[in-house]
C-alpha positions, 0 to 999 in steps of 0.5 A: 856706365849707366845702361839704358834700356828702351822699352817698346812695350805695345807701341809696335802695332804688330808692324815689323818695319815699325819694330825695326824703327824702334831698334834703329832709333834706340841705337841712334839716341844712345841706348844699350838695349831695346826690349819688347814684350811677349804675351798672349792675352789668353795666358795673361788674364783669366777668362772672366776678365776677357769676357767682361772687358772689351778693352782687355780683349783689344790687347790682342792687337798688341801681341808681338808675333813670334815670327818677328823674334829672329828678325828683331834679334838680327836687327839689334845685332846690326845696330850693336844693341842688345835685344831683350824681351819680357816673357809673360807665359812659361813657354815664352822663356823657351821661345825667347832663349835663342834670341835675347841677351837677358830676360826681363821680369815685369812687376806684375809677374814678380810673384810667379815663381815658376816663371822666375825659375824658368828664366834662371835655368837658362843661365841668362841674366835676369832683370826684375822690376819691383813695382808694388812689391814689398822687400820680402817679395823682392828678396824671395824673387832674388833668392829663387833666381840664385837658387836656380842658377842665375848669378847675373841679377839686376833689380829695378826699383819701380812705381807701377802707375802710368804715369807715376807721380814723382812724389810717390816714386821713393827713389831712396828705395834704390839703396834699400834694395841694393843693401838687401839684395846685394844686386846691381840696382836701377830704376824703371821709369814711368814719370817721364821727368828728367829730374827724376831720372837724373836724381836716380842716377846721380844721387842714388847710383842707379846703374840701369835705367829702363824707360818706355819709348814711343816714336812719335806719339802714335803708339798704343800706350803713348796716350797714358802718359808714361812714354818718352819720345826720342828727342826727350830721352836723347837729350837726357842720355847725352847729358848723362854720358857727358857727365860719365866721361867727366869722371876720368881715371881718378889719378891726380895729374895734369890733363893734356889740355893743361900742358901749356898752362903749366909753364905759366904758373908762378915760379917758386924763386920769385913768385912771378909768372911764367916759370923761369925755364921759359922766360928766355923763349918769350 
């Protein structure tokens, strides 16, 4: 089964009830996990960037309050959906540990060995995004996670442009990553294109799909153009789930719905329908 992760990102507006709505809606539309981000801008950018850029300073309003964490984890449990979060500073790993089902390492933090090691040492599963990365950089991250005790690693192919042009997403790299890392591999989407999502799943066997979600188009990141709305992604998830149900067991035998039709096959004696065993009952 394809695992769908709804990435709330910074669209929560520091509003706990809005966070709850994200969790509720993600569960309603068929997601398996919902993911937030835990960062502090002072630990995200060098001082010079914050001094010179008002846009970066304004991201202070995007931070997720620490006291939301137990509330969000409980809401996820009530909805039977996994809670996850991306740590963007080292202490965030410890702060998240009691609550998350898995850690997610963002593409921009992939080179930070200390963060990878901290996550691996918790023993929890780790998902890494690989936007902008070379294969050598991905292999290094995976090896480091394994070296420090993480056995459950998922690698997400990703193109870190917001939104990402479909012609530049290079979905074939999903198989390259699978062969190189021997990990489960998926796709982190920034295209908001159903055709790209279906191709990643059905052609390249992406087992995990992450996408950015907004509720109604009012989130802080929606205007950039890389966030899905609930009705858009719900239709896609339902289509994928229907296709997965059609896979069946692989055993070649009559389906229950075929039972009555079996009697209307050509009888091997005379080649006429129905089978002779039911002709007297007609």
